[in-house]
N, CA, C and O of each residue as an XYZ file, in Angstrom:
648
protein
N     -11.011    -23.609      9.902
C     -10.060    -22.160      9.409
C      -9.845    -21.497      8.364
O      -9.464    -22.207      7.434
N      -9.979    -19.866      8.016
C      -9.967    -19.681      6.723
C      -8.361    -19.627      6.080
O      -7.368    -19.610      6.807
N      -8.321    -19.608      4.852
C      -6.899    -19.425      3.961
C      -6.331    -17.923      4.492
O      -6.937    -16.856      4.594
N      -5.104    -18.223      4.752
C      -5.019    -16.479      5.198
C      -3.864    -16.051      3.516
O      -2.713    -15.636      3.647
N      -4.225    -16.176      2.745
C      -3.134    -15.799      1.347
C      -4.019    -14.696      0.804
O      -5.157    -15.058      1.104
N      -4.080    -13.776      0.293
C      -4.765    -12.332     -0.278
C      -4.086    -12.659     -1.698
O      -2.877    -12.656     -1.928
N      -5.055    -12.923     -2.538
C      -5.214    -12.747     -3.949
C      -4.092    -11.519     -4.219
O      -4.338    -10.352     -3.911
N      -2.475    -12.065     -5.010
C      -1.885    -11.011     -5.492
C      -2.854     -9.511     -6.939
O      -2.500     -8.426     -7.402
N      -3.566    -10.022     -7.023
C      -4.826     -8.832     -7.919
C      -5.641     -8.487     -7.097
O      -6.700     -8.160     -7.633
N      -5.641     -8.385     -5.745
C      -6.683     -7.248     -4.500
C      -5.161     -7.013     -3.958
O      -5.135     -5.859     -3.531
N      -4.100     -7.520     -3.826
C      -3.061     -6.330     -3.503
C      -2.703     -5.675     -4.406
O      -2.058     -4.723     -3.966
N      -2.783     -5.659     -5.669
C      -2.282     -4.822     -6.890
C      -3.220     -3.607     -6.505
O      -2.917     -2.466     -6.156
N      -4.741     -4.350     -6.719
C      -5.545     -3.124     -6.747
C      -5.469     -1.939     -5.572
O      -5.285     -0.722     -5.590
N      -5.702     -2.910     -4.576
C      -5.199     -1.716     -3.427
C      -4.169     -0.642     -3.447
O      -4.305      0.531     -3.099
N      -3.097     -1.255     -3.922
C      -1.772     -0.749     -4.115
C      -2.123      0.755     -4.989
O      -2.239      1.929     -4.639
N      -2.203      0.152     -6.073
C      -2.659      1.293     -7.276
C      -3.913      2.109     -6.731
O      -4.002      3.251     -7.182
N      -4.677      1.796     -6.033
C      -5.538      3.455     -5.230
C      -4.738      3.740     -4.096
O      -5.155      4.818     -3.673
N      -4.084      3.460     -3.593
C      -3.053      3.816     -2.591
C      -2.594      4.939     -3.343
O      -2.874      6.066     -2.933
N      -1.768      4.752     -4.636
C      -0.450      5.101     -5.649
C      -1.262      6.461     -5.707
O      -0.869      7.587     -5.403
N      -2.603      6.024     -6.218
C      -3.287      7.266     -7.580
C      -3.337      8.165     -6.501
O      -2.591      9.135     -6.632
N      -4.224      8.102     -5.133
C      -4.692      8.665     -4.106
C      -3.442      9.237     -3.926
O      -3.381     10.391     -4.349
N      -2.564      8.858     -3.501
C      -1.828     10.317     -3.249
C      -0.561     10.968     -4.284
O       0.353     11.726     -3.957
N      -0.861     10.394     -5.600
C      -0.413     11.606     -6.692
C      -1.586     12.209     -6.886
O      -1.566     13.409     -6.614
N      -2.725     11.729     -7.310
C      -3.894     12.895     -7.368
C      -4.278     13.477     -6.826
O      -4.747     14.513     -7.300
N      -4.350     13.174     -5.291
C      -5.371     13.635     -4.575
C      -4.352     14.598     -3.413
O      -4.318     15.824     -3.314
N      -3.572     13.567     -2.616
C      -2.808     14.016     -1.175
C      -1.962     14.870     -1.507
O      -1.986     15.898     -0.830
N      -1.164     14.809     -2.369
C       0.113     15.467     -2.942
C      -0.499     16.704     -3.885
O       0.009     17.795     -3.627
N      -1.263     16.705     -4.680
C      -1.579     17.803     -5.023
C      -2.490     18.779     -3.849
O      -2.691     19.989     -3.750
N      -2.736     18.075     -3.376
C      -3.329     19.089     -1.917
C      -1.882     20.298     -1.222
O      -2.142     21.353     -0.644
N      -0.756     19.894     -1.423
C      -0.282     20.075     -0.499
C       0.749     21.515     -1.619
O       1.004     21.635     -2.817
N       1.160     22.657      0.140
C       1.952     23.721     -1.171
C       3.173     23.113     -1.627
O       3.810     22.250     -1.022
N       3.402     23.538     -2.546
C       4.431     23.498     -3.217
C       5.733     23.174     -2.568
O       6.460     22.260     -2.957
N       6.036     24.078     -1.412
C       7.019     23.814     -0.806
C       6.982     21.977      0.026
O       8.065     21.398      0.110
N       6.061     21.464      0.408
C       5.681     20.021      0.679
C       5.982     19.840     -0.483
O       7.177     19.558     -0.567
N       5.372     19.868     -1.634
C       5.902     18.324     -2.195
C       6.746     18.531     -2.792
O       6.989     17.631     -3.596
N       7.542     19.537     -2.823
C       8.360     19.017     -3.469
C       9.793     18.667     -2.491
O      10.957     18.485     -2.850
N       9.360     18.662     -1.538
C      10.429     17.958     -0.251
C      10.097     16.545      0.447
O      10.511     16.086      1.511
N       9.057     15.916     -0.671
C       8.973     14.832     -0.870
C       8.627     13.649     -1.473
O       8.006     13.913     -2.502
N       8.766     12.226     -1.275
C       8.568     11.400     -2.565
C       8.028     10.336     -2.006
O       7.914     10.460     -0.786
N       7.514      8.963     -2.603
C       6.507      7.693     -2.570
C       7.769      6.537     -2.472
O       8.408      6.222     -3.476
N       7.947      6.145     -1.571
C       8.750      5.477     -1.787
C       7.529      3.750     -1.972
O       6.731      3.257     -1.175
N       7.881      3.396     -3.155
C       6.828      3.057     -4.047
C       6.927      1.286     -2.728
O       6.154      0.701     -1.970
N       8.126      1.164     -3.111
C       8.531     -0.391     -2.378
C       7.669     -0.733     -0.657
O       7.133     -1.777     -0.285
N       7.821      0.556      0.070
C       7.203      0.399      1.315
C       5.886      0.395      0.836
O       5.214     -0.548      1.254
N       5.286      1.229      0.030
C       3.899      1.326     -0.187
C       3.256      0.107     -0.450
O       2.095     -0.124     -0.114
N       4.264     -0.974     -1.268
C       3.868     -2.087     -1.248
C       3.704     -3.090      0.358
O       2.812     -3.912      0.565
N       4.540     -2.818      1.079
C       5.052     -3.086      2.282
C       3.692     -3.256      2.985
O       3.122     -4.248      3.439
N       3.350     -1.893      2.917
C       2.180     -1.161      4.039
C       0.992     -1.817      3.216
O       0.012     -1.893      3.957
N       0.644     -2.476      1.553
C      -0.156     -3.021      1.244
C      -0.597     -4.641      1.531
O      -1.674     -5.238      1.506
N       0.485     -4.942      1.751
C       0.782     -6.354      1.862
C       0.654     -6.884      3.184
O       0.390     -8.073      3.358
N       0.848     -5.961      4.270
C       1.077     -5.956      5.544
C      -0.990     -6.039      6.403
O      -1.567     -6.757      7.219
N      -1.333     -4.897      5.586
C      -2.989     -4.942      5.499
C      -3.423     -5.674      4.993
O      -4.570     -5.913      5.371
N      -3.001     -6.360      4.069
C      -4.161     -7.838      3.578
C      -3.780     -8.946      4.782
O      -4.658     -9.665      5.261
N      -2.589     -9.002      5.157
C      -2.292     -9.972      6.071
C      -2.842     -9.988      7.352
O      -2.991    -11.054      7.949
N      -3.182     -8.840      7.869
C      -3.539     -8.581      9.288
C      -5.158     -8.378      9.074
O      -5.802     -8.397     10.122
N      -5.788     -8.215      8.045
C      -7.270     -8.632      7.847
C      -7.434     -9.907      7.612
O      -8.531    -10.399      7.875
N      -6.261    -10.825      7.001
C      -6.885    -11.829      7.041
C      -6.993    -12.553      8.321
O      -7.931    -13.313      8.563
N      -5.725    -12.238      9.390
C      -5.604    -13.083     10.255
C      -6.955    -12.573     10.890
O      -7.597    -13.521     11.341
N      -7.675    -11.154     11.084
C      -8.690    -10.641     11.726
C      -9.656    -11.628     11.084
O      -9.976    -12.516     11.875
N     -10.244    -11.736      9.811
C     -11.054    -12.833      9.358
C     -11.007    -13.692      9.987
O     -11.713    -13.608     10.992
N     -10.254    -14.898      9.827
C      -9.713    -15.779     10.375
C      -9.865    -16.390     12.109
O     -10.065    -17.530     12.527
N      -9.725    -15.452     12.627
C      -9.847    -15.371     14.147
C     -11.389    -14.877     14.419
O     -12.130    -15.463     15.207
N     -11.756    -13.772     13.695
C     -13.248    -13.785     13.875
C     -14.391    -14.880     13.362
O     -15.416    -15.146     13.989
N     -13.956    -15.518     11.955
C     -14.869    -16.170     11.206
C     -15.632    -15.205     10.263
O     -16.800    -15.506     10.017
N     -15.168    -14.191      9.758
C     -15.531    -13.493      9.230
C     -15.091    -13.775      7.570
O     -13.939    -14.061      7.245
N     -16.075    -13.655      6.731
C     -15.904    -13.410      5.249
C     -15.407    -12.371      4.554
O     -14.849    -12.533      3.468
N     -15.584    -11.060      5.190
C     -15.248     -9.707      5.105
C     -15.248     -8.437      6.083
O     -16.021     -8.149      6.997
N     -14.136     -7.786      5.589
C     -13.885     -6.522      6.944
C     -14.890     -5.185      6.322
O     -15.118     -4.716      5.207
N     -15.247     -4.945      7.489
C     -16.403     -3.519      7.042
C     -15.181     -2.630      6.639
O     -13.976     -2.801      6.822
N     -16.174     -1.203      5.777
C     -15.673     -0.221      5.851
C     -14.670      0.411      6.853
O     -13.607      0.964      6.574
N     -15.323      0.183      8.300
C     -14.706      0.734      9.657
C     -13.425     -0.183      9.458
O     -12.479      0.370      8.896
N     -13.330     -0.946      9.678
C     -12.030     -2.036      9.407
C     -10.999     -1.779      8.197
O      -9.834     -2.126      8.391
N     -11.204     -1.430      7.460
C     -10.221     -1.358      6.037
C      -9.913     -0.099      6.337
O      -8.739      0.253      6.227
N     -10.971      0.878      6.802
C     -10.285      2.316      7.074
C      -8.947      1.981      8.240
O      -7.758      2.159      7.975
N      -9.486      1.460      9.563
C      -8.186      1.450     10.224
C      -7.045      0.743     10.096
O      -5.942      1.045     10.551
N      -7.341     -0.210      9.463
C      -6.036     -1.443      8.964
C      -5.173     -0.416      8.290
O      -4.105      0.002      8.736
N      -5.857      0.014      6.957
C      -5.049      1.023      5.911
C      -4.481      1.867      7.104
O      -3.315      1.548      7.334
N      -4.976      2.884      7.961
C      -4.591      4.011      8.710
C      -3.025      2.852      9.283
O      -1.829      2.931      9.001
N      -3.754      1.940     10.099
C      -2.491      1.703     10.887
C      -1.161      0.695     10.117
O      -0.185      0.278     10.740
N      -1.380      0.503      8.926
C      -0.198      0.113      7.955
C       0.895      1.178      7.453
O       2.113      1.329      7.551
N      -0.084      1.767      6.923
C       0.351      2.946      6.507
C       1.576      3.732      6.926
O       2.719      3.979      6.544
N       0.480      4.072      8.212
C       2.004      5.021      8.934
C       2.707      4.348      9.643
O       3.388      4.869     10.526
N       2.695      2.597      9.335
C       3.809      2.223     10.905
C       4.839      2.069      9.530
O       6.009      1.887      9.865
N       4.650      2.102      8.323
C       5.770      1.704      7.022
C       6.038      3.208      6.608
O       7.209      3.414      6.290
N       5.133      4.374      6.545
C       5.863      4.982      6.382
C       6.043      5.399      5.047
O       7.088      6.042      5.143
N       5.706      5.448      3.884
C       5.873      5.325      2.406
C       6.161      6.721      1.888
O       6.565      7.087      0.784
N       5.891      7.304      2.819
C       6.327      8.962      1.980
C       7.615      9.226      3.128
O       7.670      8.882      4.309
N       8.688     10.033      2.222
C      10.062      9.858      2.526
C      10.104     11.125      2.194
O       9.293     11.525      1.359
N      11.020     11.999      2.751
C      11.732     13.372      2.325
C      12.665     13.474      1.697
O      13.592     12.700      1.938
N      12.789     14.340      0.773
C      14.261     14.675      0.154
C      14.841     14.504      1.055
O      14.438     14.300      2.200
N      16.579     14.608      0.387
C      17.849     14.988      1.178
C      17.510     16.210      1.498
O      17.480     16.262      2.727
N      17.289     17.035      1.122
C      17.576     18.536      0.968
C      16.045     19.238      2.022
O      15.798     20.409      2.310
N      15.353     18.090      2.335
C      14.139     18.764      2.838
C      14.964     19.634      4.531
O      16.100     19.622      5.005
N      13.739     20.233      4.920
C      13.982     20.669      6.351
C      12.503     20.621      6.784
O      11.459     21.241      6.580
N      13.094     19.238      7.707
C      11.692     18.896      8.674
C      10.984     20.280      9.337
O      11.472     21.387      9.567
N       9.419     19.662      9.577
C       9.077     20.961     10.118
C       7.933     19.656     10.680
O       8.086     18.448     10.499
N       6.707     20.388     11.447
C       5.605     19.905     11.754
C       4.894     18.786     10.640
O       4.719     17.569     10.702
N       4.643     19.605      9.813
C       4.077     19.089      8.825
C       4.598     17.754      8.127
O       3.766     16.898      7.826
N       5.671     17.593      7.917
C       6.703     17.168      7.085
C       6.889     15.679      7.897
O       7.001     14.633      7.257
N       6.906     15.717      9.410
C       7.350     14.983     10.393
C       5.905     13.798     10.894
O       5.797     12.696     11.430
N       5.019     14.836     10.333
C       3.842     14.295     10.197
C       3.290     13.753      9.474
O       2.177     13.350      9.814
N       3.822     13.441      7.996
C       3.119     13.671      6.750
C       2.441     12.147      6.307
O       1.557     12.046      5.457
N       3.021     11.013      7.041
C       2.940      9.808      6.414
C       1.206      9.450      7.431
O       0.333      8.767      6.896
N       1.008     10.056      8.890
C       0.269      9.701      9.332
C      -1.398     10.551      8.797
O      -2.536     10.111      8.963
N      -0.938     11.949      8.096
C      -1.772     12.619      7.975
C      -2.418     11.799      6.217
O      -3.548     11.773      5.731
N      -1.118     11.256      5.723
C      -1.723     10.784      4.487
C      -2.249      9.036      4.698
O      -2.826      8.411      3.808
N      -1.946      8.539      5.882
C      -2.593      7.353      6.636
C      -4.194      7.445      6.352
O      -4.954      6.780      5.647
N      -4.388      8.681      7.305
C      -5.432      8.933      7.740
C      -6.502      9.495      6.608
O      -7.717      9.302      6.642
N      -5.816     10.191      5.656
C      -6.798     10.870      3.956
C      -7.255      9.084      3.650
O      -8.318      8.492      3.462
N      -6.069      8.763      3.717
C      -6.311      6.596      2.459
C      -7.467      5.998      3.553
O      -8.386      5.291      3.140
N      -7.351      6.293      4.756
C      -8.393      5.398      5.754
C      -9.907      6.272      5.356
O     -10.946      5.695      5.036
N      -9.777      7.467      5.441
C     -11.362      8.276      5.397
C     -11.706      7.646      4.131
O     -12.824      7.130      4.105
N     -10.963      7.565      3.016
C     -11.978      7.731      1.668
C     -12.383      5.710      1.932
O     -12.601      5.172      0.846
N     -12.462      4.850      3.007
C     -13.344      3.699      2.996
C     -15.020      3.993      3.845
O     -15.943      3.203      4.045
N     -14.853      5.659      4.238
C     -15.865      5.750      5.372
C     -16.741      7.168      3.930
O     -16.447      7.807      2.920
N     -17.908      6.898      4.902
C     -19.420      8.288      3.687
C     -18.538      9.332      3.372
O     -17.477      9.317      3.995
N     -18.713     10.256      2.542
C     -17.562     11.021      2.390
C     -17.822     12.323      3.161
O     -17.007     13.195      3.462
N     -19.240     12.254      3.435
C     -19.317     13.400      4.868
C     -18.446     13.667      5.785
O     -18.368     14.805      6.248
N     -17.776     12.825      6.132
C     -16.563     12.237      7.260
C     -15.675     13.221      7.581
O     -15.458     13.769      8.662
N     -15.063     13.415      6.226
C     -13.745     14.306      5.795
C     -14.115     16.126      6.006
O     -13.252     16.912      6.397
N     -15.175     16.435      5.750
C     -15.791     17.507      5.685
C     -16.082     17.682      7.120
O     -15.481     18.505      7.810
N     -16.947     16.954      7.535
C     -16.767     17.100      9.179
C     -16.285     16.998     10.094
O     -16.735     16.858     11.231
N     -14.853     17.079      9.545
C     -13.659     16.418     11.294
C     -13.330     18.490     11.453
O     -13.195     19.289     10.526
N     -13.306     18.711     12.698
C     -12.737     20.059     12.532
C     -11.101     19.645     12.830
O     -10.474     18.685     13.278
N     -10.875     20.775     12.376
C      -9.294     21.069     12.860
C      -8.850     20.710     13.989
O      -7.838     20.010     13.969
N      -9.335     20.998     15.058
C      -9.166     20.251     16.093
C      -9.081     18.814     16.430
O      -8.194     18.229     17.051
N     -10.381     18.264     15.804
C     -10.070     16.995     15.848
C      -8.939     16.511     14.929
O      -8.133     15.696     15.376
N      -8.848     16.903     13.843
C      -7.686     16.062     12.956
C      -6.235     16.785     13.877
O      -5.553     15.876     14.350
N      -5.857     17.745     14.093
C      -5.018     17.575     15.191
C      -4.513     16.332     15.961
O      -3.526     15.603     15.854
N      -5.806     16.395     16.945
C      -5.874     15.516     17.876
C      -5.899     13.524     17.094
O      -5.706     12.505     17.758
N      -6.101     13.576     16.070
C      -6.321     12.307     14.933
C      -5.004     11.966     15.097
O      -4.536     10.999     15.698
N      -4.345     13.014     14.397
C      -2.567     12.879     13.930
C      -1.689     12.661     14.894
O      -0.711     11.921     14.796
N      -2.104     13.484     16.135
C      -1.294     12.701     17.256
C      -1.546     11.587     17.857
O      -0.678     10.989     18.494
N      -3.125     11.042     17.695
C      -3.078     10.139     18.391
C      -2.356      8.500     17.107
O      -2.033      7.407     17.573
N      -2.304      8.798     15.814
C      -1.601      7.713     14.954
C      -0.300      7.957     15.023
O       0.501      7.174     14.513
N       0.185      9.345     15.818
C       1.806      9.464     15.659
C       2.390      8.815     16.999
O       3.458      8.233     17.190
N       1.138      9.166     18.019
C       2.138      8.954     19.568
C       1.443      7.300     20.025
O       2.058      6.567     20.799
N       0.095      6.896     19.405
C      -0.224      6.157     20.234
C      -0.370      4.601     19.755
O      -0.784      4.249     18.651
N      -0.080      4.015     20.479
C       0.357      1.988     20.010
C      -1.537      1.487     19.702
O      -2.217      0.797     20.462
N      -1.823      1.882     18.852
C      -3.404      1.134     18.459
C      -3.380      0.172     17.796
O      -2.534     -0.093     16.942
N      -4.470     -0.583     18.163
C      -4.941     -1.530     17.683
C      -5.527     -0.998     16.175
O      -6.060      0.074     15.890
N      -5.151     -2.413     15.152
C      -6.645     -2.564     14.312
C      -7.946     -2.310     14.824
O      -8.663     -1.402     14.406
N      -8.208     -2.985     15.589
C      -9.470     -2.942     16.192
C     -10.352     -2.076     16.659
O     -11.559     -1.849     16.583
N      -8.720     -1.358     17.523
C      -9.675      0.051     18.171
C      -9.382      1.155     16.954
O     -10.243      1.943     16.562
N      -8.289      1.099     16.525
C      -8.971      2.315     15.174
C     -10.180      1.634     14.624
O     -10.805      2.399     13.890
N     -10.477      0.981     14.684
C     -11.510      0.629     14.004
C     -13.294      0.640     14.692
O     -14.380      0.274     14.242
N     -12.866      1.217     15.882
C     -13.778      1.441     16.804
C     -13.918      2.787     16.451
O     -15.000      3.310     16.188
N     -13.006      3.263     16.444
C     -12.556      5.026     16.637
C     -13.318      5.152     15.359
O     -14.493      5.478     15.532
N     -12.937      4.971     14.079
C     -13.517      4.799     12.703
C     -15.274      4.928     12.956
O     -15.877      5.994     12.834
N     -15.804      3.861     13.259
C     -17.324      3.894     13.566
C     -17.848      5.145     14.147
O     -18.646      5.946     13.659
N     -17.184      5.156     15.397
C     -18.081      6.324     16.388
C     -17.387      7.414     15.438
O     -18.340      8.154     15.192
N     -16.291      7.935     14.770
C     -16.443      9.508     14.145
C     -17.581      9.492     13.127
O     -18.294     10.448     12.823
N     -17.635      8.200     12.636
C     -18.629      8.561     11.349
C     -19.866      8.712     11.772
O     -20.551      9.528     11.155
N     -20.622      7.813     13.186
C     -21.442      8.181     14.029
C     -21.866      9.645     14.548
O     -22.963     10.145     14.301
N     -20.878     10.249     15.282
C     -20.519     11.178     15.694
C     -20.929     12.613     14.080
O     -21.564     13.667     14.094
N     -20.319     12.019     13.168
C     -20.339     13.361     12.241
C     -21.864     13.376     11.539
O     -22.400     14.428     11.190
N     -22.664     11.671     11.339
C     -23.399     11.808     11.055
C     -24.626     12.131     12.022
O     -25.744     11.666     11.800
N     -24.537     12.391     12.364
C     -25.741     12.939     14.338
C     -25.105     13.838     14.322
O     -25.853     14.480     15.058
N     -24.246     14.580     14.101
C     -23.549     15.942     14.470
C     -23.061     17.149     13.553
O     -22.784     18.313     13.841
N     -23.055     16.520     12.457
C     -22.038     17.034     11.749
C     -21.460     17.467     11.185
O     -21.439     17.765      9.991
N     -20.405     17.670     12.610
C     -18.861     17.829     12.702
C     -18.318     17.756     13.936
O     -18.877     18.270     14.905
N     -16.835     16.917     14.047
C     -16.285     16.766     15.266
C     -14.881     17.209     15.584
O     -14.424     17.049     16.716
């Protein structure tokens, strides 16, 4: 059986990656009305990253694997970021559909960085909405999401847009 502990350095690096992704890309891509209505809870982000590595370690031990491929990295990132919901609303924020699903959008954005860059560009608005709905309302396992990420990547590579 493999060791289940993740080095703190790995946790710190992934935490910083997600923090930078949120601050320098995701949040900057939002309209000002949304940017001013949210903030990132660093504590919840750290919990999500820790849970990600714990879950990946369990998967590796169970499967006898030494690494998680990019589809599993994407999937488990989506799973734990959407569960811990590190993006919080400011007290005076007026929730709408965008704000109520902001964590699912961020988790998807963060997860997709593990896949080929063409994947983000190849997702249609209709499929994006389907993914947000699925992440929000379905209880998908990391393995199930990994399969979805693999199929998504294959579909975009073979057809251009999904």
